ZAGUDREN-936730 format. One record per residue: z, x, y of N, C-alpha, C in turn; residue number from 1; residue in three letters. Coordinates in nm, 4 decimals. Layout:
N
nup=Z; neast=X; nnorth=Y; caup=Z; caeast=X; canorth=Y; cup=Z; ceast=X; cnorth=Y; k=NUM; r=ala
...
This chain:
97
nup=4.0697; neast=-6.5620; nnorth=-8.8049; caup=4.0751; caeast=-6.4738; canorth=-8.9042; cup=4.1678; ceast=-6.3569; cnorth=-8.8002; k=1; r=met
nup=4.2219; neast=-6.2991; nnorth=-8.9194; caup=4.3697; caeast=-6.2033; canorth=-8.8116; cup=4.2871; ceast=-6.0558; cnorth=-8.8255; k=2; r=gly
nup=4.3632; neast=-5.9564; nnorth=-8.7738; caup=4.3097; caeast=-5.8688; canorth=-8.7576; cup=4.3266; ceast=-5.7540; cnorth=-8.9144; k=3; r=thr
nup=4.2400; neast=-5.7241; nnorth=-8.9567; caup=4.2344; caeast=-5.6144; canorth=-9.0338; cup=4.2140; ceast=-5.7588; cnorth=-9.2070; k=4; r=gly
nup=4.1757; neast=-5.8921; nnorth=-9.1658; caup=4.0924; caeast=-5.9880; canorth=-9.2929; cup=3.9549; ceast=-5.8962; cnorth=-9.2823; k=5; r=asp
nup=3.9177; neast=-5.9360; nnorth=-9.4510; caup=3.7759; caeast=-5.9160; canorth=-9.5022; cup=3.7002; ceast=-6.0054; cnorth=-9.4788; k=6; r=val
nup=3.6063; neast=-6.0358; nnorth=-9.3703; caup=3.4669; caeast=-6.1128; canorth=-9.3220; cup=3.4391; ceast=-6.1568; cnorth=-9.4645; k=7; r=ala
nup=3.4110; neast=-6.0302; nnorth=-9.5363; caup=3.2708; caeast=-6.1027; canorth=-9.6363; cup=3.2594; ceast=-5.9204; cnorth=-9.7062; k=8; r=ala
nup=3.2208; neast=-5.9842; nnorth=-9.8041; caup=3.1933; caeast=-5.8771; canorth=-9.9087; cup=3.0379; ceast=-5.9292; cnorth=-9.9730; k=9; r=val
nup=2.9285; neast=-5.8203; nnorth=-9.9833; caup=2.8283; caeast=-5.8495; canorth=-10.0427; cup=2.7912; ceast=-5.7478; cnorth=-10.1716; k=10; r=trp
nup=2.7028; neast=-5.7338; nnorth=-10.2690; caup=2.6221; caeast=-5.6530; canorth=-10.3007; cup=2.4857; ceast=-5.6201; cnorth=-10.2453; k=11; r=asn
nup=2.4733; neast=-5.5274; nnorth=-10.2845; caup=2.2687; caeast=-5.4896; canorth=-10.2181; cup=2.2426; ceast=-5.3770; cnorth=-10.3262; k=12; r=ser
nup=2.1366; neast=-5.4269; nnorth=-10.4308; caup=2.1145; caeast=-5.3030; canorth=-10.5442; cup=1.9986; ceast=-5.2431; cnorth=-10.4730; k=13; r=cys
nup=1.9784; neast=-5.1053; nnorth=-10.4962; caup=1.8808; caeast=-5.0019; canorth=-10.4427; cup=1.8676; ceast=-4.9282; cnorth=-10.5574; k=14; r=leu
nup=1.7061; neast=-4.8255; nnorth=-10.5601; caup=1.6815; caeast=-4.7689; canorth=-10.6063; cup=1.6985; ceast=-4.6152; cnorth=-10.5474; k=15; r=thr
nup=1.7136; neast=-4.5326; nnorth=-10.6476; caup=1.7617; caeast=-4.3926; canorth=-10.6200; cup=1.6644; ceast=-4.3428; cnorth=-10.4631; k=16; r=ala
nup=1.7106; neast=-4.2935; nnorth=-10.4082; caup=1.6200; caeast=-4.2245; canorth=-10.2537; cup=1.5831; ceast=-4.3036; cnorth=-10.1548; k=17; r=gly
nup=1.6567; neast=-4.4672; nnorth=-10.1652; caup=1.6083; caeast=-4.5485; canorth=-10.1015; cup=1.7362; ceast=-4.5815; cnorth=-9.9988; k=18; r=gln
nup=1.6453; neast=-4.5389; nnorth=-9.8828; caup=1.7198; caeast=-4.5300; canorth=-9.7551; cup=1.7421; ceast=-4.6758; cnorth=-9.6610; k=19; r=gln
nup=1.7976; neast=-4.7431; nnorth=-9.6084; caup=1.8366; caeast=-4.8863; canorth=-9.6112; cup=1.9241; ceast=-4.8528; cnorth=-9.4470; k=20; r=val
nup=1.9516; neast=-4.9274; nnorth=-9.3631; caup=2.0299; caeast=-4.9529; canorth=-9.2500; cup=2.1026; ceast=-5.0805; cnorth=-9.2676; k=21; r=thr
nup=2.2114; neast=-5.0979; nnorth=-9.2625; caup=2.3138; caeast=-5.2620; canorth=-9.2204; cup=2.3822; ceast=-5.2264; cnorth=-9.1414; k=22; r=phe
nup=2.3051; neast=-5.3285; nnorth=-9.0787; caup=2.3435; caeast=-5.3777; canorth=-8.9063; cup=2.4721; ceast=-5.5313; cnorth=-8.9506; k=23; r=thr
nup=2.5662; neast=-5.5044; nnorth=-8.8438; caup=2.6621; caeast=-5.6292; canorth=-8.8493; cup=2.6800; ceast=-5.6797; cnorth=-8.6921; k=24; r=val
nup=2.6298; neast=-5.7366; nnorth=-8.6471; caup=2.6485; caeast=-5.8434; canorth=-8.5126; cup=2.7526; ceast=-5.9450; cnorth=-8.5277; k=25; r=thr
nup=2.8303; neast=-5.9167; nnorth=-8.3963; caup=2.9193; caeast=-5.9795; canorth=-8.3839; cup=2.8822; ceast=-6.0771; cnorth=-8.3113; k=26; r=pro
nup=2.9111; neast=-6.2624; nnorth=-8.3136; caup=2.8720; caeast=-6.3532; canorth=-8.2657; cup=2.9363; ceast=-6.4054; cnorth=-8.1487; k=27; r=gly
nup=3.0324; neast=-6.3337; nnorth=-8.1334; caup=3.1561; caeast=-6.3649; canorth=-8.0285; cup=3.2232; ceast=-6.1597; cnorth=-7.9787; k=28; r=asp
nup=3.2053; neast=-6.1972; nnorth=-7.8282; caup=3.1795; caeast=-6.0677; canorth=-7.7684; cup=3.3699; ceast=-5.9807; cnorth=-7.7811; k=29; r=pro
nup=3.4772; neast=-6.1292; nnorth=-7.8636; caup=3.5722; caeast=-6.0708; canorth=-7.8701; cup=3.5958; ceast=-6.0430; cnorth=-8.0062; k=30; r=ser
nup=3.4686; neast=-6.0299; nnorth=-8.0985; caup=3.4993; caeast=-5.9579; canorth=-8.2471; cup=3.4740; ceast=-5.8196; cnorth=-8.2426; k=31; r=gln
nup=3.5216; neast=-5.7376; nnorth=-8.3030; caup=3.4886; caeast=-5.6057; canorth=-8.3686; cup=3.5131; ceast=-5.5941; cnorth=-8.5279; k=32; r=asp
nup=3.4387; neast=-5.5726; nnorth=-8.6098; caup=3.4035; caeast=-5.5090; canorth=-8.7218; cup=3.4345; ceast=-5.4051; cnorth=-8.7418; k=33; r=ala
nup=3.4249; neast=-5.3434; nnorth=-8.8271; caup=3.4226; caeast=-5.2690; canorth=-8.9018; cup=3.3815; ceast=-5.2223; cnorth=-9.0518; k=34; r=glu
nup=3.2626; neast=-5.1334; nnorth=-9.0977; caup=3.1384; caeast=-5.1812; canorth=-9.1918; cup=3.1784; ceast=-5.0843; cnorth=-9.2322; k=35; r=leu
nup=3.1625; neast=-5.1459; nnorth=-9.4142; caup=3.1930; caeast=-5.0010; canorth=-9.4923; cup=3.0743; ceast=-5.0248; cnorth=-9.6116; k=36; r=phe
nup=3.0090; neast=-4.9603; nnorth=-9.6357; caup=2.9364; caeast=-4.9633; canorth=-9.7904; cup=3.0209; ceast=-4.8047; cnorth=-9.8618; k=37; r=val
nup=3.0203; neast=-4.9569; nnorth=-10.0366; caup=3.0997; caeast=-4.8207; canorth=-10.1142; cup=3.0378; ceast=-4.8732; cnorth=-10.2467; k=38; r=val
nup=3.0163; neast=-4.7251; nnorth=-10.3405; caup=2.9310; caeast=-4.7401; canorth=-10.4775; cup=3.0577; ceast=-4.7179; cnorth=-10.5935; k=39; r=ser
nup=2.9931; neast=-4.7301; nnorth=-10.7267; caup=3.0483; caeast=-4.7573; canorth=-10.7988; cup=3.0009; ceast=-4.5695; cnorth=-10.8537; k=40; r=ser
nup=3.0921; neast=-4.5503; nnorth=-10.9351; caup=3.0660; caeast=-4.4083; canorth=-10.9997; cup=2.9922; ceast=-4.4132; cnorth=-11.1160; k=41; r=thr
nup=2.8796; neast=-4.2939; nnorth=-11.1841; caup=2.7881; caeast=-4.3090; canorth=-11.2608; cup=2.8906; ceast=-4.2704; cnorth=-11.4011; k=42; r=ala
nup=2.8578; neast=-4.2724; nnorth=-11.5299; caup=2.9241; caeast=-4.1792; canorth=-11.6277; cup=3.0005; ceast=-4.3873; cnorth=-11.6873; k=43; r=gly
nup=3.0651; neast=-4.3262; nnorth=-11.8089; caup=3.1397; caeast=-4.4507; canorth=-11.9007; cup=3.2883; ceast=-4.3490; cnorth=-11.8909; k=44; r=ala
nup=3.3753; neast=-4.4439; nnorth=-11.8795; caup=3.3887; caeast=-4.5901; canorth=-11.7713; cup=3.3445; ceast=-4.6129; cnorth=-11.6684; k=45; r=pro
nup=3.2549; neast=-4.6776; nnorth=-11.5657; caup=3.1680; caeast=-4.6222; canorth=-11.4390; cup=3.3477; ceast=-4.7363; cnorth=-11.3885; k=46; r=ala
nup=3.3659; neast=-4.6424; nnorth=-11.2094; caup=3.4520; caeast=-4.6951; canorth=-11.1451; cup=3.4270; ceast=-4.7465; cnorth=-11.0115; k=47; r=thr
nup=3.4891; neast=-4.9090; nnorth=-11.0343; caup=3.4415; caeast=-5.0197; canorth=-10.9630; cup=3.5341; ceast=-5.0496; cnorth=-10.8374; k=48; r=tyr
nup=3.6197; neast=-4.9990; nnorth=-10.8804; caup=3.7695; caeast=-4.9610; canorth=-10.7524; cup=3.7582; ceast=-4.8400; cnorth=-10.6592; k=49; r=val
nup=3.7477; neast=-4.8523; nnorth=-10.5135; caup=3.7539; caeast=-4.7436; canorth=-10.4262; cup=3.8422; ceast=-4.7665; cnorth=-10.2949; k=50; r=arg
nup=3.8684; neast=-4.6631; nnorth=-10.1983; caup=3.9692; caeast=-4.7083; canorth=-10.1388; cup=3.8610; ceast=-4.6758; cnorth=-10.0206; k=51; r=asp
nup=3.9384; neast=-4.6244; nnorth=-9.8985; caup=3.8360; caeast=-4.6477; canorth=-9.7413; cup=3.8052; ceast=-4.5326; cnorth=-9.7622; k=52; r=arg
nup=3.8621; neast=-4.4077; nnorth=-9.8244; caup=3.8200; caeast=-4.2674; canorth=-9.8043; cup=3.7013; ceast=-4.2300; cnorth=-9.8461; k=53; r=ala
nup=3.6502; neast=-4.3095; nnorth=-9.9509; caup=3.5611; caeast=-4.2659; canorth=-10.0375; cup=3.4251; ceast=-4.3801; cnorth=-9.9714; k=54; r=ser
nup=3.4448; neast=-4.4690; nnorth=-9.8844; caup=3.3592; caeast=-4.5340; canorth=-9.8416; cup=3.2850; ceast=-4.4930; cnorth=-9.7591; k=55; r=ala
nup=3.1531; neast=-4.5321; nnorth=-9.6970; caup=3.0445; caeast=-4.4858; canorth=-9.6213; cup=3.1236; ceast=-4.5418; cnorth=-9.5068; k=56; r=ala
nup=3.0948; neast=-4.5164; nnorth=-9.3912; caup=3.1273; caeast=-4.6178; canorth=-9.2656; cup=3.0907; ceast=-4.6105; cnorth=-9.1704; k=57; r=thr
nup=3.0633; neast=-4.7111; nnorth=-9.0745; caup=3.0260; caeast=-4.7082; canorth=-8.9871; cup=3.1320; ceast=-4.6484; cnorth=-8.8349; k=58; r=ala
nup=3.0460; neast=-4.6000; nnorth=-8.7527; caup=3.1118; caeast=-4.5227; canorth=-8.6391; cup=3.1262; ceast=-4.6596; cnorth=-8.5656; k=59; r=ala
nup=3.2427; neast=-4.6653; nnorth=-8.5114; caup=3.3229; caeast=-4.7885; canorth=-8.4477; cup=3.2467; ceast=-4.7695; cnorth=-8.2994; k=60; r=gly
nup=3.2069; neast=-4.9072; nnorth=-8.2891; caup=3.1531; caeast=-4.9075; canorth=-8.1372; cup=3.1749; ceast=-5.0073; cnorth=-8.0020; k=61; r=thr
nup=3.3221; neast=-5.0547; nnorth=-8.0863; caup=3.3781; caeast=-5.1486; canorth=-8.0215; cup=3.3458; ceast=-5.3118; cnorth=-7.9877; k=62; r=gly
nup=3.4286; neast=-5.3907; nnorth=-7.9512; caup=3.4345; caeast=-5.4775; canorth=-7.9389; cup=3.3239; ceast=-5.5721; cnorth=-7.9275; k=63; r=ala
nup=3.2162; neast=-5.6554; nnorth=-7.9922; caup=3.1547; caeast=-5.7629; canorth=-7.9078; cup=3.0050; ceast=-5.6548; cnorth=-7.9522; k=64; r=gly
nup=2.9935; neast=-5.5258; nnorth=-7.9828; caup=2.8885; caeast=-5.4021; canorth=-8.0007; cup=2.8339; ceast=-5.4904; cnorth=-8.1808; k=65; r=gln
nup=2.7024; neast=-5.4921; nnorth=-8.1858; caup=2.7030; caeast=-5.4388; canorth=-8.3180; cup=2.7005; ceast=-5.3189; cnorth=-8.3786; k=66; r=pro
nup=2.7136; neast=-5.3074; nnorth=-8.4824; caup=2.8114; caeast=-5.1652; canorth=-8.6164; cup=2.6629; ceast=-5.1335; cnorth=-8.6732; k=67; r=glu
nup=2.6143; neast=-5.0067; nnorth=-8.6693; caup=2.5102; caeast=-4.9730; canorth=-8.8118; cup=2.5135; ceast=-4.9102; cnorth=-8.8967; k=68; r=ser
nup=2.5345; neast=-4.9028; nnorth=-8.9662; caup=2.5423; caeast=-4.7896; canorth=-9.1107; cup=2.4005; ceast=-4.7531; cnorth=-9.1882; k=69; r=leu
nup=2.3544; neast=-4.6001; nnorth=-9.1960; caup=2.2335; caeast=-4.5414; canorth=-9.2337; cup=2.2932; ceast=-4.5412; cnorth=-9.3752; k=70; r=ala
nup=2.2812; neast=-4.5966; nnorth=-9.4810; caup=2.2306; caeast=-4.5051; canorth=-9.6244; cup=2.1353; ceast=-4.4418; cnorth=-9.7374; k=71; r=tyr
nup=2.1883; neast=-4.3655; nnorth=-9.7764; caup=2.0274; caeast=-4.3418; canorth=-9.9071; cup=2.1033; ceast=-4.3240; cnorth=-10.0218; k=72; r=thr
nup=2.0701; neast=-4.4161; nnorth=-10.1541; caup=2.1353; caeast=-4.4691; canorth=-10.2471; cup=2.1002; ceast=-4.3392; cnorth=-10.3046; k=73; r=ala
nup=2.2244; neast=-4.2358; nnorth=-10.3524; caup=2.1986; caeast=-4.1629; canorth=-10.4955; cup=2.1037; ceast=-4.1754; cnorth=-10.6222; k=74; r=pro
nup=2.1830; neast=-4.2923; nnorth=-10.6372; caup=2.1096; caeast=-4.3263; canorth=-10.7578; cup=2.0830; ceast=-4.4845; cnorth=-10.8158; k=75; r=ala
nup=1.9770; neast=-4.5273; nnorth=-10.8941; caup=1.9823; caeast=-4.6641; canorth=-10.8855; cup=2.1049; ceast=-4.7355; cnorth=-10.9471; k=76; r=asp
nup=2.1243; neast=-4.8705; nnorth=-10.8777; caup=2.2074; caeast=-4.9183; canorth=-10.8713; cup=2.2910; ceast=-4.9808; cnorth=-10.7715; k=77; r=gly
nup=2.3946; neast=-5.0604; nnorth=-10.7899; caup=2.4375; caeast=-5.1506; canorth=-10.6845; cup=2.5611; ceast=-5.1042; cnorth=-10.5494; k=78; r=cys
nup=2.5487; neast=-5.1269; nnorth=-10.4713; caup=2.6490; caeast=-5.0924; canorth=-10.3607; cup=2.7665; ceast=-5.1909; cnorth=-10.3028; k=79; r=val
nup=2.8438; neast=-5.1590; nnorth=-10.2851; caup=2.9205; caeast=-5.3391; canorth=-10.1927; cup=2.9031; ceast=-5.2783; cnorth=-10.0892; k=80; r=gly
nup=2.8771; neast=-5.4018; nnorth=-9.9987; caup=2.8597; caeast=-5.4044; canorth=-9.8559; cup=2.9571; ceast=-5.5056; cnorth=-9.8379; k=81; r=val
nup=3.0923; neast=-5.4459; nnorth=-9.7075; caup=3.2365; caeast=-5.4502; canorth=-9.6517; cup=3.1927; ceast=-5.5259; cnorth=-9.4937; k=82; r=ile
nup=3.2779; neast=-5.5941; nnorth=-9.4374; caup=3.2881; caeast=-5.6242; canorth=-9.3469; cup=3.4368; ceast=-5.6975; cnorth=-9.3003; k=83; r=ile
nup=3.4893; neast=-5.5898; nnorth=-9.1934; caup=3.6419; caeast=-5.6205; canorth=-9.2147; cup=3.6747; ceast=-5.6730; cnorth=-9.0957; k=84; r=ile
nup=3.6995; neast=-5.7426; nnorth=-9.0249; caup=3.7288; caeast=-5.8171; canorth=-8.9318; cup=3.8945; ceast=-5.7409; cnorth=-8.8078; k=85; r=asn
nup=3.8525; neast=-5.6515; nnorth=-8.7397; caup=3.9264; caeast=-5.5372; canorth=-8.6234; cup=3.9996; ceast=-5.6396; cnorth=-8.5951; k=86; r=arg
nup=3.9147; neast=-5.7548; nnorth=-8.4936; caup=3.9856; caeast=-5.8048; canorth=-8.3482; cup=3.8638; ceast=-5.9214; cnorth=-8.3318; k=87; r=ala
nup=3.9750; neast=-6.0357; nnorth=-8.2403; caup=3.8710; caeast=-6.1346; canorth=-8.2345; cup=3.8576; ceast=-6.2342; cnorth=-8.3412; k=88; r=gly
nup=3.7524; neast=-6.3524; nnorth=-8.2997; caup=3.7636; caeast=-6.4202; canorth=-8.4437; cup=3.5725; ceast=-6.4845; cnorth=-8.4052; k=89; r=ser
nup=3.5463; neast=-6.5430; nnorth=-8.4932; caup=3.3819; caeast=-6.5834; canorth=-8.4224; cup=3.2985; ceast=-6.5531; cnorth=-8.6339; k=90; r=gly
nup=3.1955; neast=-6.5585; nnorth=-8.5909; caup=3.0971; caeast=-6.5176; canorth=-8.7125; cup=3.0428; ceast=-6.3752; cnorth=-8.7082; k=91; r=thr
nup=2.9376; neast=-6.3320; nnorth=-8.7899; caup=2.8686; caeast=-6.2130; canorth=-8.8174; cup=2.7735; ceast=-6.2296; cnorth=-8.8851; k=92; r=tyr
nup=2.7117; neast=-6.1468; nnorth=-8.7796; caup=2.5401; caeast=-6.1696; canorth=-8.9068; cup=2.5502; ceast=-5.9934; cnorth=-8.9357; k=93; r=thr
nup=2.4958; neast=-6.0355; nnorth=-9.0941; caup=2.4430; caeast=-5.9000; canorth=-9.1281; cup=2.3239; ceast=-5.8545; cnorth=-9.1563; k=94; r=leu
nup=2.2396; neast=-5.8296; nnorth=-9.1472; caup=2.0942; caeast=-5.7452; canorth=-9.1675; cup=2.1409; ceast=-5.6250; cnorth=-9.2727; k=95; r=thr
nup=1.9936; neast=-5.5860; nnorth=-9.3579; caup=1.9596; caeast=-5.4552; canorth=-9.3762; cup=1.8089; ceast=-5.4342; cnorth=-9.3732; k=96; r=arg
nup=1.7701; neast=-5.3201; nnorth=-9.3497; caup=1.6342; caeast=-5.3083; canorth=-9.3156; cup=1.6018; ceast=-5.1456; cnorth=-9.3535; k=97; r=ser
């Protein structure tokens, strides 16, 4: 994987007011991930394309360290959970709690 490669994208469906924490843990000390959560806008038509500025993002913790992002769903629906590889190579583990 090169720097900036999208490692994975998942959907996570939540109910309004539900609080979750997403944590990405690198499998190798050289890896440095970026963790984003994006949601679509309600209404007709819904907007499903988002840029990084509209995403909730975890504070960078540095290579080899897990990153966590607490998120509260503003409405019922699904959000996109995105991991981008900033550096290194290997596998990541994503947990939702």
